[in-house]
C-alpha positions in Angstrom: 59.2 64.8 132.2 62.5 66.6 131.6 64.2 69.6 133.2 65.2 72.2 130.7 68.8 73.2 130.9 70.6 75.7 128.6 73.2 74.3 126.3 75.0 75.2 123.1 73.2 73.6 120.1 74.2 73.5 116.4 72.0 75.5 114.1 72.3 74.4 110.5 70.5 76.7 108.1 69.2 75.7 104.7 68.5 77.7 101.6 67.5 77.2 98.0 70.4 77.7 95.6 71.4 77.5 92.0 74.7 76.5 90.5 76.5 79.1 88.4 79.6 78.9 86.4 82.7 80.8 87.4 82.5 82.7 84.1 81.7 82.1 80.4 84.8 82.6 78.2 84.0 83.6 74.6 86.7 82.5 72.1 87.1 84.9 69.2 89.9 85.0 66.6 92.5 87.7 66.7 93.1 87.5 63.0 90.7 86.9 60.1 90.8 84.3 57.4 89.5 80.9 56.3 88.7 78.4 59.0 90.6 75.3 58.1 89.8 72.9 61.0 88.3 72.3 64.4 90.4 70.3 66.7 87.9 69.3 69.4 84.4 67.8 69.7 81.7 70.3 70.2 80.4 70.1 73.8 83.4 68.2 75.0 85.7 69.3 77.9 89.0 71.0 76.9 92.2 71.8 78.7 94.0 75.1 78.9 96.4 75.5 76.0 94.6 72.8 73.9 94.3 73.6 70.2 90.7 74.4 69.2 90.8 75.9 65.7 93.2 76.5 62.9 93.0 79.4 60.4 94.6 79.4 57.0 98.2 80.7 57.7 99.3 81.2 54.0 98.8 85.0 53.9 100.5 85.4 57.3 103.5 83.4 56.3 103.9 85.6 53.2 103.6 88.7 55.4 106.3 87.3 57.8 108.7 86.6 54.9 108.2 90.2 53.6 109.0 91.9 56.9 112.0 89.6 57.5 113.4 90.7 54.2 112.8 94.3 55.2 114.7 93.7 58.4 117.6 92.2 56.5 117.6 95.3 54.2 117.5 97.6 57.2 120.5 95.8 58.8 122.5 96.2 55.6 121.7 99.9 55.5 122.8 100.2 59.1 126.1 98.5 58.4 126.8 100.9 55.6 125.8 103.9 57.7 128.0 102.9 60.6 131.0 102.4 58.3 130.5 105.7 56.7 130.2 107.4 60.1 133.4 105.8 61.3 135.3 107.0 58.2 133.9 110.6 58.5 134.8 110.7 62.2 138.4 109.8 61.4 138.6 112.4 58.7 137.2 115.0 61.0 139.9 114.3 63.5 142.5 115.0 60.8 140.6 118.2 59.9 139.9 116.8 56.4 136.1 116.4 56.7 133.8 119.3 57.8 131.6 119.4 60.8 128.5 119.3 58.6 129.6 116.1 57.0 130.1 114.5 60.5 126.6 115.6 61.5 125.1 114.2 58.4 126.8 110.9 58.9 125.7 110.7 62.5 122.1 111.4 61.5 122.2 108.7 58.7 123.6 106.2 61.2 120.8 107.0 63.8 118.1 106.7 61.2 119.4 103.3 60.1 119.4 102.1 63.7 115.8 103.2 64.1 114.8 101.5 60.8 116.3 98.2 62.2 114.2 98.6 65.3 111.1 99.3 63.3 111.7 96.2 61.1 112.2 94.0 64.2 108.9 95.2 65.6 107.1 94.4 62.3 108.7 90.9 62.3 107.4 90.3 65.8 103.9 91.5 64.8 103.9 89.2 61.8 105.0 86.3 63.9 102.2 87.0 66.4 99.6 87.1 63.6 101.0 83.8 62.3 100.7 82.3 65.8 97.2 83.6 66.1 96.1 81.3 63.3 96.3 78.5 65.8 93.6 79.2 68.4 94.1 77.5 71.8 91.8 77.3 74.9 92.5 80.0 77.5 90.9 78.0 80.3 89.8 74.5 81.4 86.1 73.9 80.8 83.4 72.6 78.6 82.8 74.0 75.1 79.5 75.1 73.5 77.5 72.8 71.3 77.8 75.0 68.2 80.7 76.5 66.3 81.3 78.0 62.8 81.4 75.5 59.9 84.8 74.5 58.5 85.6 76.7 55.5 83.8 79.7 56.8 85.5 83.1 56.5 85.9 84.5 60.0 86.5 88.1 61.0 89.1 89.2 63.5 87.7 89.9 67.0 84.1 89.6 65.8 83.2 86.0 64.9 82.3 83.9 68.0 84.0 80.6 67.6 82.9 78.9 70.8 82.1 79.5 74.4 84.0 77.7 77.2 82.4 77.3 80.6 84.8 76.4 83.5 83.2 73.9 85.9 85.9 73.7 88.6 85.3 75.3 91.0 81.5 75.6 90.9 79.6 78.6 92.4 76.3 78.2 94.2 74.2 81.4 94.5 71.6 81.6 97.3 69.8 84.4 99.2 68.8 85.0 102.8 66.6 87.7 104.2 67.9 90.9 105.8 66.2 89.8 109.1 68.2 86.6 109.1 71.3 88.6 108.4 70.6 90.9 111.4 69.9 87.8 113.6 73.3 86.3 112.7 75.0 89.6 113.5 73.3 89.9 116.9 74.2 86.2 117.6 77.8 86.9 116.9 77.8 89.9 119.1 76.7 87.8 122.1 79.5 85.3 121.5 82.9 85.5 123.2 84.5 84.3 120.0 82.5 85.4 116.9 82.0 82.9 114.1 83.9 83.7 111.0 83.5 82.4 107.5 86.4 80.0 108.0 84.3 78.3 110.8 81.5 77.5 108.4 81.1 74.6 106.0 78.6 74.3 103.3 76.8 71.1 102.3 75.0 70.6 99.0 71.9 68.6 98.5 70.3 67.6 95.3 66.6 67.2 94.5 66.3 63.7 95.8 68.0 64.7 99.1 71.3 63.1 98.0 74.3 64.9 99.4 77.2 66.1 97.3 80.4 64.3 98.5 82.5 67.4 98.7 81.9 70.2 101.1 82.2 73.9 100.2 82.9 77.2 101.8 81.3 80.7 101.9 82.9 82.9 99.3 81.2 86.2 99.6 78.0 88.0 100.3 76.5 91.2 98.7 76.7 94.3 100.8 73.3 95.5 99.8 69.7 94.3 100.0 67.8 93.5 96.8 65.0 96.1 96.4 62.6 93.7 94.7 63.0 90.6 96.9 64.3 92.1 100.2 67.1 89.5 100.3 70.8 89.5 100.4 72.6 87.5 97.8 75.5 85.2 98.9 77.8 82.7 97.1 79.4 79.5 98.1 82.2 77.7 96.3 82.5 73.9 95.8 85.3 71.9 94.2 84.0 70.2 91.1 86.9 68.2 89.5 84.5 65.6 88.0 82.1 68.1 86.5 79.2 66.7 88.5 77.8 70.1 89.3 76.4 71.8 86.2 75.5 75.5 85.8 71.7 76.0 86.2 71.0 73.2 88.6 68.7 73.9 91.5 70.1 72.6 94.8 69.7 73.0 98.6 72.5 74.7 100.5 73.0 73.7 104.2 75.4 75.9 106.2 76.9 74.2 109.2 79.1 75.6 111.9 76.6 78.1 113.4 75.7 77.4 117.1 73.3 78.9 119.6 74.9 79.5 123.0 72.8 79.0 126.1 69.8 77.8 124.1 66.7 76.2 125.7 65.6 73.3 123.5 62.4 71.3 124.0 61.4 68.1 122.2 58.8 68.5 119.4 56.4 66.1 121.2 56.3 68.4 124.2 54.8 71.3 122.2 51.1 71.8 122.3 49.4 73.8 119.6 46.2 75.7 120.6 44.2 78.7 119.6 46.7 81.0 121.4 49.7 79.4 119.6 52.4 77.1 121.0 52.5 76.2 124.6 54.2 73.8 127.0 52.9 72.0 130.1 55.2 73.2 132.8 55.2 71.3 136.2 55.6 73.7 139.1 57.0 72.9 142.5 53.7 71.5 143.7 53.8 69.0 140.8 50.8 70.7 139.1 50.8 71.0 135.3 50.4 74.6 134.0 49.8 75.5 130.4 52.5 78.0 129.5 52.4 79.9 126.2 55.9 80.1 124.6 57.5 81.7 121.6 59.3 79.1 119.5 62.5 79.9 117.5 64.3 77.7 115.1 63.5 74.1 114.6 66.6 71.8 115.0 67.1 68.1 115.0 66.4 67.7 118.8 63.3 69.9 118.8 62.5 73.6 119.0 64.5 76.4 120.5 62.4 78.4 122.9 62.9 82.1 122.6 60.7 83.3 125.5 58.2 81.9 128.0 60.4 79.3 129.6 63.2 79.6 132.1 66.2 77.4 132.6 65.7 74.7 135.3 61.9 74.4 134.8 60.3 71.0 134.3 58.0 70.3 131.3 55.8 67.4 130.3 57.1 65.5 127.2 54.9 62.4 127.1 51.2 61.8 127.8 50.3 65.3 126.9 47.0 64.3 125.3 45.5 63.4 128.7 47.0 66.2 130.8 44.7 68.9 132.0 45.9 72.3 133.2 45.8 72.7 137.0 45.7 68.9 137.6 48.4 67.3 139.8 50.8 65.0 138.1 53.2 62.4 139.4 56.6 63.4 137.9 58.7 60.7 136.2 61.9 61.0 134.2 61.4 60.7 130.5 64.3 58.2 130.5 62.5 55.9 132.9 59.4 55.5 130.7 59.3 52.0 129.3 58.9 51.6 125.5 55.2 51.4 124.6 54.1 52.4 128.1 54.2 56.2 128.0 53.0 58.4 130.8 49.3 58.8 131.4 47.1 61.8 131.9 45.3 63.2 134.9 42.0 61.8 133.9 40.9 59.0 131.6 39.2 61.5 129.2 41.0 63.6 126.6 42.9 66.6 127.6 42.6 70.2 126.5 45.2 72.7 125.3 45.5 76.4 126.1 42.2 78.2 126.0 40.1 75.0 126.5 40.5 73.7 122.9 41.5 70.1 122.2 45.3 69.9 122.4 47.6 68.6 119.6 51.3 68.0 120.1 54.1 69.3 118.0 55.1 65.8 116.9 51.6 64.9 115.8 51.2 62.1 118.3 47.8 61.1 119.7 46.8 59.1 122.7 48.3 55.9 121.3 51.6 56.5 123.1 50.1 57.7 126.3 49.6 54.4 128.1 46.9 53.6 130.7 46.0 56.0 133.5 47.0 55.1 137.0 44.3 54.0 139.4 44.6 57.1 141.6 43.8 59.4 138.7 47.1 61.2 138.8 49.3 61.5 135.7 53.0 61.1 135.1 54.4 63.5 132.5 
């Protein structure tokens, strides 16, 4: 027998999840031309800035040389225009040149300056196009398994060269019901210090119940309920430097850090399942066992959380339940004092009954094997 006392208990929650990539980055050329080479292995990981493809740069080198020559020509024209302006300005001060000549020289100089600026911009654009013939990776990640064949003619901003999937960090998408979300909010309202996302850690389990070595954190949750499933989508983030987590994997997400304050927890073996539902054998002040229907909450490692039907300080039977009868006196004994293999006995030698008179089964699935022998006086020890 044990006395039920309220305590704060951890409440890990578990959901089914699926790993998703941070994003898929499509690599497309900014300039068109003949694809000369691929500098990586398809499907292999690449680093940010690593060269992926090279496009034939010949035409772009010619274009750069042409605009550089135009820039030199514009600079020569500017030099001539500035010298002419200086000469006309001096003549105007001596009243030799007219005002119209000065205005014309000024306009010619300004036009030459603008032509130089235009030529510089065209040189910059040509250099960019030439640089674009070498295509580098914008992010760290894993490349796709297919890419255009070497020698293909690719079109600017249209041909898909490859897709890069970043693996670090890895996102895990999971969903919880709106009722669970409401319960979490109500639980936080009852706490003196509400639980925040920083207080929660996320554990990842694979199909064979193996645990991922790195813990994650809650990233975000949707602010709407899915109309089709009635669930709220959430996302956790895990570090994945070794690429062990792959997009599309199904996993189990265990959120730790949530606790239930002032919870009444009973062992699983103390719960009796009958026609009326779950019940406990409560020992009153007269040491008489009473079958008490209860409403069970979450299942945790130590047993079940009792939501209603049981008060703090009450005593319940935890062993020998299979031979306990409602209304029969029992001889209380602490659960810690029961020797191994010699569990408490029932009120009578015959099998016990659960609530409603039906045969009783315990929440732990134990039968009479652990009940031990009945005392000679016919009383039981819970």
